[in-house]
C-alpha positions in Angstrom: 79.4 109.9 128.1 79.2 110.6 131.7 79.5 114.3 130.7 76.7 114.1 128.5 74.6 112.4 130.2 75.0 114.2 133.8 74.3 118.0 131.4 71.1 116.3 130.3 69.9 114.8 133.5 69.6 118.3 134.7 67.3 119.0 131.7 64.8 116.2 132.3 64.0 116.5 136.2 61.0 118.4 136.3 61.5 121.7 138.2 59.2 122.0 141.5 57.1 124.4 140.0 56.2 122.5 137.4 55.7 119.4 140.1 53.5 121.2 142.2 51.4 122.0 138.7 51.0 118.2 137.9 50.4 117.3 141.5 47.4 120.0 141.3 46.0 118.9 138.5 46.6 114.7 139.8 44.6 115.7 143.4 41.8 117.9 141.5 41.1 114.9 138.6 41.6 112.0 141.7 39.0 113.7 143.7 36.4 114.5 140.9 36.8 110.7 139.8 36.3 109.8 144.0 33.1 111.2 143.9 32.0 109.7 141.3 32.7 105.5 142.4 30.5 105.7 145.2 27.9 105.5 143.3 28.6 102.0 141.5 29.2 99.0 144.0 31.0 97.1 141.5 34.4 99.6 142.0 36.2 99.0 145.4 38.6 102.1 144.9 41.0 103.9 142.8 45.0 104.3 142.3 47.5 106.6 140.2 48.8 104.7 138.0 51.9 104.8 135.5 54.9 107.6 134.9 53.2 110.2 137.5 53.0 107.6 140.2 56.4 106.0 139.6 57.8 109.6 139.4 59.7 108.8 136.0 57.3 111.8 134.3 58.8 113.9 131.7 57.7 117.3 132.7 56.9 118.0 128.5 54.6 114.7 128.5 53.2 113.8 131.5 49.8 112.1 131.4 48.1 111.2 134.7 46.8 107.8 134.6 43.6 107.2 137.5 43.1 103.1 137.6 39.7 102.1 138.8 39.4 99.3 140.4 36.5 96.8 139.5 35.2 93.8 141.5 36.4 90.9 139.7 33.1 89.1 139.6 31.7 92.8 137.9 30.7 91.4 133.7 32.7 92.8 130.6 29.4 94.6 129.7 29.3 96.3 132.9 33.2 96.8 133.2 33.1 98.7 130.0 29.5 100.8 130.6 30.5 101.9 134.0 34.1 103.2 133.6 32.8 105.5 130.6 30.3 106.4 132.9 32.5 107.8 135.9 35.2 109.1 133.3 32.3 111.4 131.6 30.6 112.6 134.4 33.7 113.4 136.1 35.5 115.1 133.9 32.4 116.7 131.9 33.5 119.6 132.7 36.5 118.8 130.5 35.5 117.9 126.9 36.1 114.3 127.8 36.6 111.6 125.0 36.9 107.8 125.0 40.0 106.1 123.7 40.5 102.2 123.1 43.3 99.6 124.4 42.1 96.1 124.8 38.6 98.2 126.3 38.0 101.6 126.2 39.0 104.2 128.5 38.2 107.6 129.0 40.5 110.8 128.3 40.5 114.2 128.9 42.7 117.7 129.4 42.9 119.8 132.1 45.4 122.8 131.8 46.9 121.0 129.0 47.6 117.6 130.9 46.5 114.4 129.4 44.4 112.6 131.7 43.4 109.1 131.4 40.3 107.2 133.1 41.5 103.6 133.1 38.8 100.4 134.6 41.3 97.0 135.6 40.0 94.5 137.4 41.2 93.6 141.2 42.8 90.0 140.6 46.1 88.0 141.4 48.7 88.2 139.6 48.2 85.6 136.6 44.7 85.9 136.5 44.4 89.0 134.0 40.8 89.7 133.4 41.7 92.5 130.9 45.1 94.1 130.1 45.0 96.9 132.2 45.1 94.5 135.0 48.5 94.4 135.0 48.8 98.4 135.4 48.8 98.2 139.6 51.8 95.9 140.0 53.6 97.2 137.4 53.2 100.5 139.2 54.3 99.0 142.8 57.1 96.8 141.7 58.8 100.2 139.9 57.9 102.3 143.1 59.8 99.5 145.4 62.6 98.6 142.5 63.2 102.2 141.5 65.6 104.2 143.6 65.7 108.2 143.1 68.6 107.9 141.1 67.2 105.2 138.6 63.9 107.3 138.0 66.5 109.4 136.8 68.2 107.6 134.7 64.7 106.6 133.1 64.1 109.5 132.1 67.0 110.0 130.3 66.5 107.3 128.5 62.9 108.2 127.8 64.1 111.9 126.6 66.6 109.5 123.9 63.9 107.4 122.8 61.7 110.6 122.3 64.8 112.2 120.9 65.4 109.5 118.2 61.1 108.9 117.3 61.2 105.6 118.8 59.1 106.1 122.0 55.6 105.4 122.5 53.8 101.9 122.6 50.6 102.8 120.6 50.2 101.1 117.5 50.9 104.3 115.1 54.5 104.6 116.7 54.8 100.7 117.6 58.0 102.1 119.5 59.5 102.1 123.1 56.8 102.1 126.6 57.4 104.6 129.6 57.0 100.6 131.4 59.9 99.4 128.7 62.3 102.0 129.4 61.9 101.5 133.2 62.6 97.6 132.8 65.6 98.0 130.6 66.5 100.4 133.5 66.0 97.7 135.8 67.5 95.5 134.4 70.9 97.1 133.4 71.2 99.9 136.5 71.4 102.5 134.3 70.8 104.9 131.1 74.5 104.1 130.3 74.7 100.5 130.8 71.3 100.4 128.7 73.2 102.0 125.7 76.1 99.3 126.2 74.0 96.6 126.4 72.0 97.6 123.9 74.8 98.2 121.3 75.5 94.9 121.3 72.1 92.8 121.7 72.1 90.1 119.5 69.5 88.3 117.9 66.6 86.3 119.9 68.5 87.5 122.9 66.2 87.8 126.0 66.3 90.9 128.6 64.9 88.7 131.7 63.6 85.6 132.7 61.3 82.8 131.1 60.4 79.3 130.7 58.2 80.4 127.2 59.4 80.5 123.9 59.2 83.7 121.8 59.4 84.6 118.0 60.5 88.3 118.1 64.2 90.0 117.1 64.2 90.5 120.9 62.4 89.3 124.1 62.0 91.5 126.7 59.9 90.1 129.8 57.7 91.7 132.4 59.3 91.3 135.7 55.8 90.8 137.0 54.5 88.2 134.2 57.4 86.0 132.5 54.9 85.1 130.3 54.6 88.5 128.5 57.2 89.4 125.9 57.3 93.7 125.9 58.8 93.2 123.1 56.1 91.7 121.3 54.7 95.6 120.4 57.9 97.0 119.1 58.4 97.0 115.8 61.8 96.0 113.8 62.5 99.2 112.5 62.1 100.6 116.4 64.5 98.6 117.2 67.0 98.4 115.0 66.7 102.1 115.4 67.6 102.1 118.9 70.5 99.6 118.2 71.9 101.6 115.7 71.4 105.3 118.2 72.8 103.5 121.0 75.8 102.2 118.8 76.5 105.6 117.3 76.3 107.4 121.1 78.3 105.1 122.8 81.4 105.8 119.5 80.4 109.4 119.5 78.8 111.1 122.9 76.6 113.8 122.0 74.3 115.9 123.1 72.7 115.9 119.8 71.3 112.7 120.7 69.1 114.7 122.7 67.8 116.7 120.1 65.2 115.5 117.1 67.9 115.0 114.6 66.1 116.1 111.2 66.3 113.4 108.5 67.1 114.4 104.9 64.9 114.3 102.1 66.1 113.3 98.3 64.0 115.4 96.2 63.9 113.8 93.6 62.1 110.6 94.5 59.0 112.3 94.8 57.3 111.7 91.8 58.1 107.6 92.7 55.7 107.9 95.7 51.9 106.2 95.1 49.2 107.9 97.1 46.0 106.8 98.2 43.9 109.4 100.1 40.0 108.9 101.6 38.3 110.1 104.6 37.1 108.5 107.2 34.1 108.9 109.7 36.4 109.7 113.2 36.7 106.7 115.3 39.2 105.9 118.4 42.7 106.7 116.9 43.7 103.2 118.5 41.5 101.4 115.9 41.9 103.6 112.6 45.6 102.8 112.3 45.2 99.5 112.9 42.6 99.2 109.9 44.9 101.5 107.8 48.3 99.5 108.7 46.4 96.6 107.7 45.2 97.9 104.7 48.4 99.0 103.9 50.0 95.7 104.1 47.2 93.9 101.7 48.0 96.8 99.0 51.9 96.3 99.7 51.1 92.8 98.6 48.9 93.2 95.9 51.3 96.1 93.8 53.9 93.2 94.5 51.7 91.6 92.3 51.2 93.4 89.6 54.5 93.7 89.1 55.1 97.1 91.3 58.3 96.8 93.5 57.2 98.2 96.9 60.4 100.1 98.4 58.6 101.5 101.2 55.1 101.7 102.5 53.7 103.7 105.5 50.1 105.1 106.1 48.8 108.2 107.7 45.9 109.6 109.0 45.3 113.0 111.0 43.0 111.4 113.0 39.8 113.5 112.4 39.5 112.7 108.9 41.3 112.1 105.9 44.0 108.6 105.5 46.9 108.8 103.6 48.6 105.2 102.2 52.2 105.9 100.9 54.3 103.6 98.7 57.7 104.3 97.6 58.1 102.3 94.1 61.2 101.8 92.1 59.3 103.0 89.0 55.1 103.8 88.6 55.8 102.5 85.5 56.2 98.9 84.1 57.1 97.1 81.2 53.9 95.4 79.3 55.4 91.8 79.1 57.1 89.8 81.6 58.1 86.2 82.2 55.9 83.8 84.1 58.0 81.2 85.6 56.4 77.6 85.7 57.3 74.5 86.6 60.4 72.0 86.1 60.5 70.5 83.2 61.0 67.2 85.1 57.5 67.5 87.0 55.7 66.3 83.6 52.3 66.5 84.7 52.2 70.2 86.1 54.3 71.2 82.9 51.6 69.8 80.9 49.0 71.6 82.8 51.1 74.8 82.6 51.7 74.5 79.0 48.2 74.3 78.4 46.7 77.0 80.6 49.2 79.8 79.2 50.0 78.2 75.6 47.4 80.1 73.4 47.8 83.5 75.5 51.6 84.0 76.0 53.5 86.0 73.6 56.5 83.4 73.7 57.3 80.2 75.8 60.4 78.4 76.0 62.3 76.0 78.4 64.7 78.3 80.6 68.2 77.8 81.6 66.8 77.3 85.1 64.9 73.7 84.1 61.8 76.2 84.0 59.2 76.5 81.6 58.9 80.0 81.0 55.9 82.2 79.7 56.2 85.3 78.5 53.1 87.2 79.2 51.3 91.1 78.6 50.5 92.8 81.4 47.1 94.5 81.9 48.1 97.8 83.8 50.8 99.2 83.5 50.9 102.6 85.5 51.0 102.4 89.1 47.9 104.8 89.2 45.4 102.8 86.7 46.2 99.4 88.6 45.4 100.7 92.2 41.9 102.6 90.9 40.7 99.5 89.3 42.2 97.2 91.4 40.4 99.2 94.5 36.9 99.7 92.8 36.7 96.0 92.1 38.1 94.2 95.1 37.4 96.0 98.3 35.5 93.7 99.8 38.1 90.6 99.5 41.2 92.8 100.4 40.6 96.1 102.3 39.6 95.4 105.9 36.1 95.5 106.9 35.8 98.5 108.8 36.9 100.6 106.1 35.0 99.3 102.9 32.3 102.2 103.6 34.8 104.7 103.9 36.6 103.6 100.8 33.4 103.2 99.1 32.1 106.9 99.5 35.3 107.9 97.3 39.3 107.5 96.6 41.6 109.3 95.4 44.8 107.7 93.7 48.1 110.0 92.8 51.6 109.8 92.3 54.1 112.8 93.7 53.1 115.6 96.1 51.5 118.3 94.1 48.0 118.3 96.1 49.5 117.0 99.3 49.1 120.1 102.0 52.5 120.8 103.9 51.7 118.9 107.1 50.6 115.6 104.5 54.2 116.5 102.9 56.3 116.1 105.7 54.5 112.7 106.7 55.3 111.3 102.9 58.8 112.7 102.7 59.4 110.0 105.5 59.5 107.7 102.6 62.0 109.4 100.6 64.3 110.2 103.4 67.3 109.2 104.5 66.8 108.2 108.6 68.0 111.1 111.2 69.7 108.4 113.4 71.5 106.8 110.2 73.5 110.4 109.6 74.9 110.1 113.4 77.8 108.0 111.4 78.4 110.6 109.4 
């Protein structure tokens, strides 16, 4: 394992040329923002944050975060309004745009490098007014705690996570953030130790110290806020992939773990894929992803209630115009009849009620071996396309997030298979009919 890690370490450290280029871009952006903040007495200063400030950035993925410090007394309205003004005015030559976390922030690109202008309140530890208030403390803690060797260990871990498609805390990904990568290296000392520990991690294990109880599959405590669980933003799917990838790498270390492993697509299951497509009015990626994830979850439940067994589901958006909701079904056509279980016959009142409500419309009714009254019911819809089309026409207000309802009203299409999908959409959908590349490491 040590030989593989040594080889990878030589590739993840940015060259002097790249480092000089990023420093020049950072200095330019900092200078532009510094000039702009002088107009606002509510702002008391600015500083670099994120992986660039901590020296854990990857040469191919190096955002530069500039944090604007606001007086604690600043109202939330001014906090958002002024930070956007500063961001747009200082980066006006670089086509700035708004992104959203808990609060909006401005992003732009200078020479293919993302610049994020993020506001935060000047508060003491634990007196948080916004989510970004912790970030300067994260930066200070990591700059103090990470040795030069550990910074490169973080880079190796980030590369491992990226290659296995579980890097990134954004809602679209729900993977491991850069900060979580740093915390894990701090806690375990090295990339090798992280792999060793994660490969044998136990359910509900706590990484760090806290007196608070959390309900996530594992718990990762923020070193500067022991009431905060960093694992809350990580999906069980991402966690499972990390555990299995770590186990596979530990058993058979190889460079392939640091290169994207292609999944194996099972093309015969395309015809089991239900697709809902609609267009949306442009909004922040964080907002649209949150909305379409909620819509997917809601429609998953309704398909199940309609008798369609959903094996997997996922949303996808190009973040510009189109949204696709994908559902892999056990079958897109189901039987016309199904058994509906009623109460046990010992529950006399419930049994009488069930019988009287269902007797006239049932195909058959009997007492089952499970002691329950069973009614054989006839389904209204047996085809997934017809079921979902009618459901959406009648139930938008109840089962679709409010922010998406107008988008659906402008039109949607329900289909099966991939015939009308573009190459990029087909690629996104194919994840549902693929064996994950991480699992192939065990072959």
